[in-house]
Backbone as CSV, one residue per row, in Angstrom:
resi,resn,N_x,N_y,N_z,CA_x,CA_y,CA_z,C_x,C_y,C_z
1,UNK,-105.685,45.845,-116.873,-105.563,44.172,-116.992,-105.718,43.702,-118.207
2,UNK,-104.899,42.718,-118.454,-105.093,41.999,-119.705,-106.366,41.229,-119.909
3,UNK,-107.085,41.268,-121.267,-108.196,40.541,-121.523,-107.767,39.041,-122.050
4,UNK,-108.262,38.158,-121.316,-107.889,36.907,-121.906,-109.066,35.672,-122.257
5,UNK,-109.138,35.526,-123.276,-110.231,34.534,-124.034,-109.869,33.233,-123.704
6,UNK,-110.681,32.426,-123.050,-110.300,31.029,-122.589,-111.269,30.115,-122.856
7,UNK,-110.985,28.730,-123.435,-111.762,27.917,-123.736,-111.386,26.754,-122.975
8,UNK,-112.390,25.848,-122.519,-112.200,24.768,-121.540,-111.985,25.210,-120.371
9,UNK,-112.822,26.328,-119.897,-112.612,27.016,-118.330,-113.227,26.240,-117.261
10,UNK,-114.204,25.229,-117.607,-114.897,24.650,-116.725,-113.964,23.344,-116.224
11,UNK,-113.052,23.018,-116.963,-112.352,21.735,-116.554,-111.442,22.313,-115.450
12,UNK,-110.801,21.052,-114.908,-110.050,21.262,-113.602,-108.611,22.190,-113.863
13,UNK,-107.912,22.228,-114.878,-107.183,23.177,-115.287,-107.385,24.291,-115.455
14,UNK,-108.612,24.718,-116.282,-109.193,25.804,-116.617,-109.733,26.763,-115.165
15,UNK,-110.283,25.859,-114.514,-110.585,26.465,-113.132,-109.382,26.932,-112.321
16,UNK,-108.360,26.232,-112.367,-107.086,26.795,-111.609,-106.399,27.950,-112.100
17,UNK,-106.474,27.966,-113.547,-106.012,29.286,-114.238,-106.917,30.391,-113.987
18,UNK,-108.236,30.175,-113.981,-109.142,31.288,-113.539,-108.704,32.022,-112.181
19,UNK,-108.341,30.976,-111.260,-108.112,31.195,-109.904,-106.624,32.054,-109.487
20,UNK,-105.800,31.517,-110.389,-104.239,31.927,-110.332,-103.614,32.834,-111.187
21,UNK,-104.359,33.193,-112.329,-103.676,34.080,-113.326,-104.327,35.362,-113.359
22,UNK,-103.609,36.450,-113.234,-104.114,37.687,-112.920,-104.658,38.499,-114.342
23,UNK,-105.551,37.654,-114.979,-106.366,38.484,-116.362,-107.658,38.531,-116.081
24,UNK,-108.358,39.167,-116.961,-109.731,39.633,-116.853,-110.243,38.567,-117.977
25,UNK,-110.458,37.437,-117.540,-110.897,36.291,-118.380,-112.221,36.437,-119.018
26,UNK,-112.510,36.222,-120.242,-113.603,36.045,-121.000,-114.108,34.732,-121.450
27,UNK,-114.553,33.722,-120.682,-114.821,32.179,-121.075,-115.635,32.055,-122.399
28,UNK,-115.226,31.056,-123.132,-116.301,30.532,-124.117,-116.906,29.567,-123.552
29,UNK,-118.342,29.643,-123.535,-119.167,28.817,-122.722,-120.166,28.023,-123.755
30,UNK,-119.651,27.771,-124.977,-120.600,26.817,-125.639,-119.810,25.723,-126.162
31,UNK,-120.375,24.900,-127.090,-119.826,23.781,-127.921,-118.476,24.284,-128.852
32,UNK,-117.356,23.711,-128.597,-116.190,24.404,-129.348,-116.523,23.880,-130.905
33,UNK,-117.246,22.896,-131.346,-117.430,22.465,-132.407,-118.545,23.227,-133.391
34,UNK,-119.004,24.166,-132.664,-120.046,25.029,-133.371,-119.343,26.413,-133.756
35,UNK,-119.006,26.233,-135.177,-118.253,27.157,-135.796,-118.666,28.712,-135.568
36,UNK,-120.123,28.791,-135.964,-120.669,29.942,-135.703,-120.595,30.728,-134.404
37,UNK,-120.832,29.831,-133.258,-120.742,30.438,-131.832,-119.201,30.696,-131.625
38,UNK,-118.287,29.915,-132.031,-116.915,30.230,-131.892,-116.261,31.587,-132.640
39,UNK,-117.056,31.685,-133.686,-116.882,32.929,-134.360,-117.331,34.266,-133.716
40,UNK,-118.628,34.201,-133.240,-119.283,35.162,-132.800,-118.524,35.667,-131.371
41,UNK,-117.943,34.685,-130.730,-117.315,34.800,-129.391,-116.081,35.662,-129.654
42,UNK,-115.242,35.308,-130.584,-114.008,35.974,-131.185,-114.336,37.356,-131.711
43,UNK,-115.321,37.388,-132.503,-115.755,38.787,-133.267,-116.280,39.659,-132.118
44,UNK,-117.014,39.219,-131.195,-117.580,40.304,-130.372,-116.921,40.757,-129.219
45,UNK,-115.609,40.167,-129.082,-114.590,40.366,-127.945,-113.315,40.823,-128.199
46,UNK,-112.728,41.861,-127.527,-111.319,42.427,-127.736,-110.512,41.461,-126.864
47,UNK,-109.384,40.689,-127.532,-108.583,39.902,-126.519,-107.249,40.282,-126.749
48,UNK,-106.458,40.126,-125.624,-105.197,40.550,-125.661,-104.216,39.324,-125.868
49,UNK,-104.880,38.029,-125.334,-104.580,36.892,-125.299,-105.650,35.798,-125.376
50,UNK,-105.156,34.602,-125.776,-106.239,33.453,-125.859,-105.579,32.271,-125.180
51,UNK,-106.438,31.527,-124.231,-105.663,30.265,-123.670,-106.670,29.133,-124.151
52,UNK,-106.182,28.383,-125.059,-106.969,27.230,-125.574,-106.902,25.819,-124.893
53,UNK,-107.997,25.358,-124.041,-107.835,24.108,-123.133,-108.965,23.212,-123.742
54,UNK,-109.949,23.696,-124.344,-111.123,22.679,-124.568,-110.674,21.562,-125.367
55,UNK,-110.982,20.383,-124.994,-110.493,19.117,-125.260,-111.164,18.050,-124.404
56,UNK,-111.252,16.972,-125.358,-111.488,15.631,-124.601,-110.293,15.114,-124.311
57,UNK,-110.029,14.946,-122.961,-108.629,14.284,-122.525,-108.361,13.206,-121.964
58,UNK,-109.029,12.516,-121.381,-108.771,11.183,-120.842,-108.361,10.129,-122.067
59,UNK,-107.367,9.417,-121.938,-107.314,8.675,-123.245,-108.186,7.754,-123.291
60,UNK,-108.859,7.239,-122.233,-110.015,6.143,-122.199,-111.304,6.556,-123.074
61,UNK,-111.566,7.790,-122.592,-112.558,8.563,-123.135,-112.565,8.799,-124.765
62,UNK,-111.164,9.026,-125.185,-111.081,9.208,-126.507,-111.198,7.861,-127.230
63,UNK,-110.515,6.841,-126.435,-110.911,5.542,-127.306,-112.099,5.113,-127.404
64,UNK,-112.961,5.522,-126.315,-114.325,4.860,-126.523,-115.288,5.863,-127.482
65,UNK,-114.969,7.115,-127.895,-115.582,7.573,-128.929,-114.568,8.677,-129.636
66,UNK,-113.795,8.036,-130.518,-112.555,8.669,-131.216,-113.166,9.809,-132.085
67,UNK,-114.451,9.497,-132.711,-115.109,10.544,-133.738,-115.313,11.885,-133.054
68,UNK,-115.995,11.694,-131.924,-116.285,12.838,-131.018,-114.997,13.523,-130.657
69,UNK,-114.135,12.696,-130.289,-112.696,13.518,-129.625,-112.074,14.177,-131.014
70,UNK,-112.109,13.546,-132.093,-111.335,14.250,-133.320,-112.124,15.477,-133.457
71,UNK,-113.569,15.700,-133.523,-114.291,16.757,-133.579,-113.937,17.617,-132.705
72,UNK,-113.995,17.633,-131.357,-113.784,18.540,-130.377,-112.146,18.808,-130.486
73,UNK,-111.341,18.064,-130.388,-109.869,18.355,-130.196,-109.262,19.071,-131.574
74,UNK,-109.679,18.442,-132.663,-109.030,18.856,-134.057,-109.939,19.985,-134.561
75,UNK,-111.354,19.794,-134.898,-112.374,20.553,-135.659,-112.623,21.757,-134.587
76,UNK,-112.706,21.411,-133.250,-112.605,22.914,-132.487,-111.811,23.664,-132.493
77,UNK,-110.591,23.056,-132.564,-109.157,24.017,-132.709,-109.444,24.850,-134.146
78,UNK,-109.861,23.988,-135.292,-109.789,24.568,-136.668,-110.724,25.802,-136.474
79,UNK,-111.835,25.540,-135.808,-112.886,26.625,-135.708,-112.282,27.942,-135.029
80,UNK,-111.670,27.780,-134.043,-110.842,28.625,-133.110,-109.957,29.244,-134.131
81,UNK,-109.122,28.709,-134.840,-107.983,29.289,-135.605,-108.799,30.229,-136.843
82,UNK,-109.540,29.487,-137.443,-110.237,30.132,-138.695,-110.884,31.633,-138.112
83,UNK,-111.620,31.697,-136.951,-112.306,32.743,-136.388,-111.274,33.841,-136.021
84,UNK,-110.049,33.422,-135.565,-109.068,34.452,-135.128,-108.393,35.033,-136.326
85,UNK,-108.296,34.305,-137.453,-107.725,34.891,-138.743,-108.658,35.800,-139.354
86,UNK,-110.006,35.687,-138.901,-110.811,36.537,-139.740,-111.144,37.921,-138.879
87,UNK,-110.568,37.796,-137.572,-110.666,39.094,-136.889,-109.884,39.987,-137.217
88,UNK,-110.200,41.380,-137.316,-109.443,42.374,-137.665,-108.250,42.656,-136.689
89,UNK,-108.463,43.030,-135.535,-107.706,43.143,-134.188,-107.484,42.060,-133.695
90,UNK,-106.182,41.244,-133.897,-106.161,39.862,-133.369,-105.447,39.838,-132.136
91,UNK,-105.467,38.692,-131.211,-104.761,38.826,-130.091,-103.139,38.514,-130.237
92,UNK,-102.333,38.903,-129.493,-100.902,39.138,-129.709,-100.272,37.704,-129.128
93,UNK,-100.919,36.706,-128.433,-100.499,35.639,-127.964,-101.585,34.748,-127.701
94,UNK,-101.182,33.314,-127.987,-102.259,32.374,-127.995,-101.419,31.034,-127.324
95,UNK,-102.081,30.561,-126.320,-101.450,29.137,-125.574,-102.258,28.084,-126.016
96,UNK,-101.694,26.989,-126.227,-102.566,25.797,-126.494,-102.069,24.770,-125.611
97,UNK,-102.655,24.127,-124.933,-102.616,23.096,-123.897,-102.486,21.676,-124.889
98,UNK,-101.138,21.331,-125.041,-100.978,20.049,-125.831,-100.811,19.068,-124.724
99,UNK,-100.013,17.917,-125.326,-99.811,16.744,-124.395,-98.443,16.153,-124.554
100,UNK,-97.977,15.253,-123.503,-96.790,14.457,-123.665,-97.155,13.296,-124.457
101,UNK,-98.470,13.055,-124.929,-98.846,11.937,-125.800,-98.606,12.096,-127.034
102,UNK,-98.065,13.336,-127.596,-97.622,13.265,-128.832,-96.231,12.595,-128.949
103,UNK,-95.513,12.353,-128.096,-94.427,11.536,-127.756,-94.542,10.103,-127.979
104,UNK,-93.684,9.450,-128.357,-93.910,7.652,-127.847,-93.525,7.314,-126.803
105,UNK,-94.424,6.542,-126.178,-94.119,5.721,-125.032,-93.084,4.773,-125.307
106,UNK,-91.832,4.980,-124.616,-90.557,4.026,-124.962,-90.451,2.921,-124.012
107,UNK,-89.764,1.885,-124.506,-89.469,0.754,-123.588,-88.109,1.298,-123.000
108,UNK,-87.470,2.165,-123.312,-86.082,2.414,-122.764,-86.210,3.926,-122.054
109,UNK,-85.495,4.098,-121.026,-85.597,5.292,-120.377,-84.875,6.528,-120.952
110,UNK,-85.592,7.461,-121.575,-85.032,8.641,-122.253,-86.143,9.638,-121.863
111,UNK,-85.546,10.844,-122.001,-86.374,12.209,-121.482,-86.414,13.153,-122.786
112,UNK,-87.780,13.143,-123.159,-88.213,13.761,-124.441,-87.825,15.184,-124.283
113,UNK,-87.216,15.800,-125.459,-87.325,17.378,-125.478,-88.034,17.893,-126.517
114,UNK,-88.130,19.279,-126.566,-88.941,19.644,-127.442,-88.688,19.501,-129.035
115,UNK,-87.315,18.926,-129.114,-86.656,18.557,-130.534,-86.967,16.972,-130.729
116,UNK,-87.614,16.325,-129.633,-87.698,14.983,-130.256,-88.984,14.768,-131.270
117,UNK,-88.682,14.186,-132.003,-89.644,13.734,-133.288,-91.132,13.206,-132.829
118,UNK,-92.316,13.992,-132.992,-93.368,13.208,-132.331,-93.720,12.044,-132.893
119,UNK,-94.339,11.344,-132.198,-94.694,10.061,-132.588,-95.771,9.566,-131.664
120,UNK,-96.894,10.151,-131.768,-97.922,9.981,-130.830,-98.367,8.624,-130.182
121,UNK,-98.296,8.573,-129.059,-98.389,7.163,-128.235,-100.021,6.532,-127.916
122,UNK,-100.915,7.573,-128.427,-102.335,7.297,-128.312,-103.106,7.948,-129.232
123,UNK,-104.464,7.741,-129.474,-105.311,8.459,-130.493,-105.473,9.899,-129.789
124,UNK,-105.307,9.929,-128.621,-105.493,11.213,-127.984,-104.418,12.116,-128.474
125,UNK,-103.131,11.510,-128.418,-101.961,12.241,-128.709,-102.048,12.636,-130.091
126,UNK,-102.670,11.882,-131.128,-102.805,12.165,-132.547,-103.680,13.406,-132.774
127,UNK,-104.783,13.499,-131.899,-105.749,14.641,-131.807,-105.115,15.775,-131.562
128,UNK,-104.294,15.718,-130.557,-103.372,16.889,-130.123,-102.587,17.334,-131.124
129,UNK,-101.787,16.428,-131.361,-100.492,16.692,-132.680,-101.162,17.498,-133.563
130,UNK,-102.325,16.972,-134.295,-102.966,17.673,-135.346,-103.384,18.796,-135.218
131,UNK,-104.041,19.118,-133.833,-104.458,20.533,-133.377,-103.235,21.287,-133.308
132,UNK,-102.122,20.939,-132.931,-100.987,21.688,-132.719,-100.773,22.369,-134.264
133,UNK,-100.711,21.580,-135.292,-100.552,21.862,-136.562,-101.387,23.172,-137.180
134,UNK,-102.465,23.092,-136.540,-103.543,24.019,-136.764,-103.277,25.334,-136.206
135,UNK,-102.863,25.278,-134.876,-102.600,26.560,-134.114,-101.414,27.301,-134.663
136,UNK,-100.365,26.428,-135.230,-99.164,27.050,-135.871,-99.431,27.969,-137.160
137,UNK,-100.719,27.676,-137.702,-100.861,28.487,-138.759,-101.140,30.049,-138.567
138,UNK,-101.512,30.325,-137.227,-101.771,31.707,-136.443,-100.306,32.667,-136.714
139,UNK,-99.146,31.887,-136.665,-97.852,32.533,-136.525,-97.683,33.511,-138.083
140,UNK,-98.501,33.154,-138.907,-98.390,33.818,-140.152,-98.829,35.235,-140.181
141,UNK,-99.816,35.335,-138.955,-100.577,36.600,-138.747,-99.772,37.275,-137.641
142,UNK,-98.637,37.233,-137.316,-97.942,37.941,-136.428,-98.468,37.953,-135.041
143,UNK,-98.920,36.632,-134.824,-99.343,36.200,-133.417,-98.265,35.096,-132.868
144,UNK,-98.007,35.493,-131.546,-97.028,34.563,-130.873,-97.862,33.199,-130.641
145,UNK,-97.646,32.016,-130.962,-98.345,30.902,-130.522,-97.128,30.132,-129.677
146,UNK,-97.820,29.770,-128.600,-97.142,28.966,-127.567,-97.870,27.414,-127.427
147,UNK,-96.900,26.354,-127.458,-97.667,25.260,-127.416,-97.078,24.497,-126.235
148,UNK,-97.908,24.055,-124.941,-97.441,23.573,-124.025,-97.568,22.226,-123.956
149,UNK,-96.682,21.334,-124.193,-96.970,20.026,-124.057,-97.068,19.410,-122.550
150,UNK,-98.053,19.130,-122.079,-98.208,19.087,-120.490,-98.053,17.603,-120.341
151,UNK,-97.241,17.100,-119.202,-97.179,15.683,-119.128,-98.211,15.459,-117.948
152,UNK,-98.045,14.256,-117.094,-99.167,13.603,-116.244,-99.520,14.560,-115.315
153,UNK,-100.710,15.497,-115.593,-101.281,16.258,-114.607,-102.203,15.705,-113.382
154,UNK,-101.867,16.238,-112.282,-102.698,15.965,-111.218,-103.467,17.063,-110.369
155,UNK,-104.480,16.610,-109.897,-105.016,17.546,-108.775,-105.961,16.957,-108.015
156,UNK,-106.302,17.385,-106.686,-107.034,16.703,-105.714,-108.551,16.728,-106.365
157,UNK,-108.982,17.419,-107.264,-110.346,17.457,-107.598,-110.481,16.654,-108.907
158,UNK,-109.183,16.039,-109.378,-109.433,15.168,-110.506,-110.199,13.761,-110.287
159,UNK,-110.751,13.147,-111.141,-111.577,12.141,-111.167,-111.438,11.000,-111.989
160,UNK,-111.761,9.755,-111.927,-111.722,8.829,-112.696,-112.176,9.196,-114.289
161,UNK,-111.322,8.522,-115.219,-110.257,7.369,-115.099,-109.105,7.810,-115.298
162,UNK,-108.540,9.211,-114.797,-107.135,9.448,-114.537,-106.525,8.661,-113.534
163,UNK,-105.212,8.398,-113.772,-104.628,7.106,-112.830,-104.572,7.431,-111.366
164,UNK,-104.186,8.577,-110.945,-104.277,8.645,-109.449,-105.673,8.660,-108.985
165,UNK,-106.788,9.428,-108.985,-108.320,9.012,-108.497,-108.401,7.556,-108.768
166,UNK,-108.195,7.047,-109.848,-108.558,5.457,-110.075,-107.950,4.402,-109.054
167,UNK,-106.473,4.850,-108.767,-105.825,4.048,-107.728,-106.307,4.475,-106.342
168,UNK,-106.819,5.525,-106.085,-107.078,6.025,-104.826,-108.630,5.211,-104.616
169,UNK,-109.441,5.284,-105.505,-110.682,4.807,-105.598,-110.629,3.335,-105.256
170,UNK,-109.614,2.411,-105.992,-109.464,0.838,-105.607,-108.968,0.802,-104.110
171,UNK,-108.133,1.659,-103.818,-107.489,1.338,-102.464,-108.536,1.520,-101.180
172,UNK,-109.391,2.722,-101.449,-110.319,2.873,-100.458,-111.632,2.086,-100.377
173,UNK,-111.860,1.620,-101.585,-112.871,0.717,-101.639,-112.468,-0.764,-101.079
174,UNK,-111.380,-1.119,-101.071,-110.960,-2.563,-100.634,-110.848,-2.648,-99.294
175,UNK,-111.494,-3.531,-98.684,-111.268,-4.029,-97.407,-110.085,-4.818,-96.891
176,UNK,-109.698,-5.672,-97.823,-108.523,-6.357,-97.714,-107.229,-6.172,-98.460
177,UNK,-106.414,-7.156,-98.596,-105.149,-6.740,-99.450,-105.633,-6.471,-100.898
178,UNK,-104.842,-5.259,-101.506,-105.393,-5.016,-102.794,-104.278,-5.418,-103.745
179,UNK,-104.938,-6.255,-104.717,-103.849,-6.805,-105.825,-104.014,-5.780,-107.044
180,UNK,-102.805,-5.268,-107.397,-102.752,-4.353,-108.680,-101.637,-4.848,-109.495
181,UNK,-102.053,-4.687,-110.842,-101.076,-5.222,-111.775,-100.590,-4.193,-112.963
182,UNK,-99.928,-4.496,-113.808,-99.453,-3.641,-114.830,-98.906,-2.175,-114.205
183,UNK,-98.221,-2.182,-113.442,-97.949,-0.759,-112.788,-96.359,-0.512,-113.012
184,UNK,-95.562,-1.242,-113.527,-94.216,-0.960,-113.417,-93.965,-0.010,-114.820
185,UNK,-94.546,1.070,-114.651,-94.171,2.163,-115.644,-93.644,3.544,-115.090
186,UNK,-92.880,4.394,-115.815,-92.474,5.495,-115.196,-93.197,6.804,-115.978
187,UNK,-93.669,7.638,-115.281,-94.227,8.852,-115.794,-94.030,10.085,-115.210
188,UNK,-94.143,11.283,-115.607,-93.661,12.442,-115.132,-95.039,13.213,-114.797
189,UNK,-95.025,13.280,-113.517,-96.422,14.046,-112.694,-96.211,15.581,-112.536
190,UNK,-97.149,16.113,-112.816,-96.956,17.686,-112.342,-98.335,18.471,-111.915
191,UNK,-98.495,19.053,-110.799,-99.771,19.565,-110.498,-100.292,20.661,-111.343
192,UNK,-101.499,20.986,-111.310,-102.151,21.918,-111.914,-101.751,23.304,-111.472
193,UNK,-101.355,23.534,-110.137,-100.884,24.689,-109.829,-99.469,24.902,-110.268
194,UNK,-98.719,24.118,-110.593,-97.117,24.095,-111.300,-97.469,24.493,-112.725
195,UNK,-98.365,23.964,-113.340,-98.756,24.043,-114.801,-99.231,25.819,-114.843
196,UNK,-100.061,26.174,-114.119,-100.473,27.545,-114.011,-99.156,28.463,-113.873
197,UNK,-98.210,28.144,-112.901,-97.124,28.696,-113.041,-96.508,28.847,-114.291
198,UNK,-96.208,27.783,-114.833,-95.489,27.646,-116.078,-96.103,28.466,-117.179
199,UNK,-97.431,28.573,-117.235,-98.133,29.375,-118.349,-98.112,30.656,-117.981
200,UNK,-98.052,31.191,-116.732,-97.702,32.590,-116.361,-96.375,33.248,-116.833
201,UNK,-95.538,32.224,-116.776,-94.104,32.718,-117.037,-94.137,32.831,-118.431
202,UNK,-94.664,31.831,-119.343,-94.696,31.857,-120.807,-95.128,33.078,-121.267
203,UNK,-96.349,33.406,-120.656,-97.212,34.567,-120.987,-96.412,35.844,-120.975
204,UNK,-95.812,35.942,-119.692,-95.189,37.326,-119.309,-93.993,37.583,-120.203
205,UNK,-93.440,36.278,-120.641,-92.301,36.658,-121.571,-92.749,36.429,-123.006
206,UNK,-94.165,36.447,-123.181,-94.526,36.185,-124.607,-93.770,35.211,-125.471
207,UNK,-93.651,33.988,-124.971,-92.814,33.076,-125.685,-93.905,32.413,-126.660
208,UNK,-93.256,32.046,-127.694,-93.813,31.149,-128.641,-92.879,29.984,-128.873
209,UNK,-93.681,29.037,-129.717,-92.854,27.489,-129.904,-93.423,26.527,-128.885
210,UNK,-92.644,25.599,-128.915,-93.207,24.462,-128.149,-92.263,24.443,-126.588
211,UNK,-92.886,24.053,-125.750,-92.359,23.907,-124.417,-92.863,22.907,-123.769
212,UNK,-92.010,21.847,-123.070,-92.648,20.762,-122.220,-92.834,21.284,-120.918
213,UNK,-94.102,20.990,-120.582,-94.391,21.298,-119.018,-94.422,20.290,-118.339
214,UNK,-93.306,20.074,-117.525,-93.268,18.835,-116.713,-92.238,19.169,-115.481
215,UNK,-92.421,18.229,-114.684,-91.281,18.160,-113.410,-89.847,17.919,-113.828
216,UNK,-89.965,16.900,-114.734,-88.373,16.321,-115.202,-88.239,15.135,-114.023
217,UNK,-89.270,14.567,-113.495,-88.975,13.458,-112.478,-89.412,12.279,-113.067
218,UNK,-88.676,10.964,-113.065,-89.243,9.895,-113.367,-89.819,8.994,-111.912
219,UNK,-91.284,8.896,-112.110,-91.829,8.522,-111.073,-92.521,7.042,-111.405
220,UNK,-92.194,6.118,-110.549,-92.668,4.670,-110.983,-94.226,4.814,-110.294
221,UNK,-95.092,4.099,-111.106,-96.524,4.025,-110.935,-96.713,3.138,-109.623
222,UNK,-95.854,1.994,-109.248,-95.783,1.173,-107.994,-95.750,2.224,-107.076
223,UNK,-94.539,3.019,-107.104,-94.299,4.035,-105.985,-95.443,4.773,-105.582
224,UNK,-96.328,5.319,-106.661,-97.201,6.273,-106.633,-98.496,5.495,-105.603
225,UNK,-98.679,4.128,-106.251,-99.573,3.331,-105.346,-99.379,3.080,-104.080
226,UNK,-97.949,2.849,-103.602,-97.592,2.502,-102.440,-97.813,3.765,-101.461
227,UNK,-97.482,5.059,-102.068,-97.596,6.416,-101.426,-99.108,6.354,-100.789
228,UNK,-100.027,6.127,-101.796,-101.597,6.468,-101.470,-102.000,5.164,-100.532
229,UNK,-101.530,3.886,-100.739,-101.857,2.827,-99.992,-101.518,3.154,-98.633
230,UNK,-100.081,3.735,-98.177,-99.663,4.127,-96.994,-100.734,5.391,-96.252
231,UNK,-101.219,6.200,-97.098,-102.013,7.259,-96.452,-103.396,6.504,-95.910
232,UNK,-103.835,5.610,-96.727,-105.263,4.979,-96.285,-105.004,3.721,-95.476
233,UNK,-103.787,3.482,-95.240,-103.522,2.329,-94.283,-103.885,1.086,-94.761
234,UNK,-103.594,0.832,-96.057,-104.001,-0.377,-96.780,-102.784,-1.085,-97.316
235,UNK,-102.923,-2.486,-97.309,-101.634,-3.413,-97.786,-102.088,-3.692,-99.306
236,UNK,-101.117,-3.478,-100.386,-101.094,-3.752,-101.630,-100.088,-4.726,-102.238
237,UNK,-100.765,-5.445,-103.199,-99.785,-6.689,-103.606,-99.792,-6.302,-105.162
238,UNK,-98.415,-6.040,-105.506,-98.106,-5.708,-106.948,-97.739,-6.965,-107.666
239,UNK,-98.676,-7.383,-108.592,-98.399,-8.566,-109.312,-98.435,-8.182,-110.963
240,UNK,-98.166,-9.273,-111.576,-98.402,-9.153,-113.037,-97.463,-8.226,-113.846
241,UNK,-96.172,-8.035,-113.133,-95.336,-6.783,-113.524,-95.099,-7.118,-115.037
242,UNK,-95.348,-6.389,-115.853,-94.941,-6.405,-117.223,-93.560,-5.504,-117.583
243,UNK,-93.351,-5.391,-119.048,-92.286,-4.599,-119.332,-92.380,-3.370,-118.845
244,UNK,-91.401,-2.637,-118.558,-91.561,-1.357,-118.076,-91.390,-0.369,-119.351
245,UNK,-92.384,0.812,-119.206,-92.338,1.682,-120.271,-92.138,3.078,-119.626
246,UNK,-91.869,4.201,-120.637,-91.168,5.385,-119.894,-92.172,6.591,-120.760
247,UNK,-92.497,7.553,-120.165,-93.088,8.677,-120.706,-92.649,9.957,-120.099
248,UNK,-91.451,10.285,-120.317,-90.899,11.332,-119.573,-90.374,12.561,-120.379
249,UNK,-90.300,13.782,-119.567,-90.061,14.863,-120.372,-88.830,15.681,-119.631
250,UNK,-88.207,16.429,-120.429,-86.979,17.240,-120.113,-87.485,18.725,-120.260
251,UNK,-87.203,19.507,-119.114,-87.861,21.052,-119.033,-86.866,21.910,-119.089
252,UNK,-85.577,21.636,-119.642,-84.627,22.620,-119.367,-85.052,24.069,-120.157
253,UNK,-85.700,23.962,-121.219,-86.147,25.252,-121.916,-87.090,26.138,-120.896
254,UNK,-87.858,25.453,-120.432,-88.725,26.252,-119.445,-88.044,26.707,-118.135
255,UNK,-87.233,25.719,-117.573,-86.495,26.215,-116.508,-85.545,27.410,-116.600
256,UNK,-84.932,27.661,-117.885,-84.341,28.628,-118.349,-85.041,29.936,-118.295
257,UNK,-86.263,29.916,-118.078,-87.114,31.096,-118.230,-87.417,31.284,-116.638
258,UNK,-87.078,30.590,-115.798,-87.379,30.863,-114.383,-88.558,29.945,-113.722
259,UNK,-88.600,28.824,-114.633,-89.683,27.716,-113.901,-88.918,27.189,-112.898
260,UNK,-89.579,26.699,-111.697,-88.958,26.137,-110.549,-89.624,24.727,-110.531
261,UNK,-89.345,23.694,-111.181,-90.054,22.324,-111.002,-89.864,21.839,-109.419
262,UNK,-90.720,21.114,-109.062,-90.656,20.374,-107.661,-90.071,19.106,-107.818
263,UNK,-89.042,18.745,-106.735,-88.214,17.661,-106.808,-89.213,16.663,-106.074
264,UNK,-89.131,15.382,-106.625,-89.843,14.289,-106.257,-89.663,13.722,-104.720
265,UNK,-90.735,13.663,-103.974,-90.720,13.224,-102.665,-91.893,12.093,-102.450
266,UNK,-91.739,11.308,-101.368,-92.860,10.470,-101.066,-93.875,10.919,-100.452
267,UNK,-94.028,12.267,-100.325,-95.225,13.075,-99.907,-96.238,13.284,-100.731
268,UNK,-97.441,13.112,-100.425,-98.804,13.000,-101.362,-98.601,14.625,-101.955
269,UNK,-98.312,15.660,-100.999,-98.148,17.078,-101.552,-97.780,17.264,-102.760
270,UNK,-96.642,16.330,-103.371,-95.951,16.472,-104.425,-96.788,16.281,-105.508
271,UNK,-97.839,15.509,-105.338,-98.708,15.409,-106.700,-99.856,16.446,-106.662
272,UNK,-100.040,17.423,-105.918,-100.856,18.385,-105.855,-100.614,19.935,-105.742
273,UNK,-99.269,20.234,-105.172,-98.881,21.644,-104.770,-97.758,21.871,-105.928
């Protein structure tokens, strides 16, 4: 069984990977910004591969404490890269969970490909794009580095301030008609289970380079709100509709490896399975 070092294993995606991927996981359990502990973890274990997830993710959390986010997302990645470079017997494959936020949020409908020029749409996107640059340094040491740009991921255990749990909370708390605004935007939702499947495919084929991890479906946030309002038998009123924006991905590169994205349906299971 392959030995896999993993950072960020206590997060929602990390827990899903521990459950679904057939590796002997060796989690990093300390602060990723502590270089000495990161180096000790790398030096004291033999890894066949490493999956790097540790990060401050919600864009609102990054905005609140950008300095902390830069330390975790960028410095933490630098610590990992420097430690791997120092290691005599290095892992053969490293996966990094990046984000669709390295792309620009567009006012026109377009699907970002892996060749789309990065233009981070948020401070979170900036930290991830800079971290991508750090990971790429490992390719000089005969290590295959795979960067997965993950789009809007969802999970039943996800909490606020992510979009779906935030909408659910508003709907469940309201006793009367719910007034929602600024939802006329299109995003590409993918479940953690689908992400696990994508990472498994990429690892089995030992792929390197950049891959969009997405379903390739444009889903309007208004429609998402209506789907969950129907589940909880609540009425919603969509007002203050502002200009439409898009953050969508093309997944042809991943599909060519055997990834089977889910087609959009009005069923809630689409967001979780």
